[in-house]
C-alpha positions, 0 to 999 in steps of 0.5 A: 242742156239747152231747152230753148226750142219752139218745139213741145217737149214731151216731159215724160220722154225727157225724164225717161231719157235723162234717167237713162243717161244718169244710170249709165254712170258715163265718165265726165270731164271738164275743159276750159275754152279760152277767150282767144279760142273763141275769137279765132273762128 
């Protein structure tokens, strides 16, 4: 998550939405991006 913003973040709304995401028990996966892939663009 990236909270680098100039807009005001509503803490209560953020907490509510994060709780909803957590309760959703979504599957999570990791994936590596190689340096070669990053320099290809």
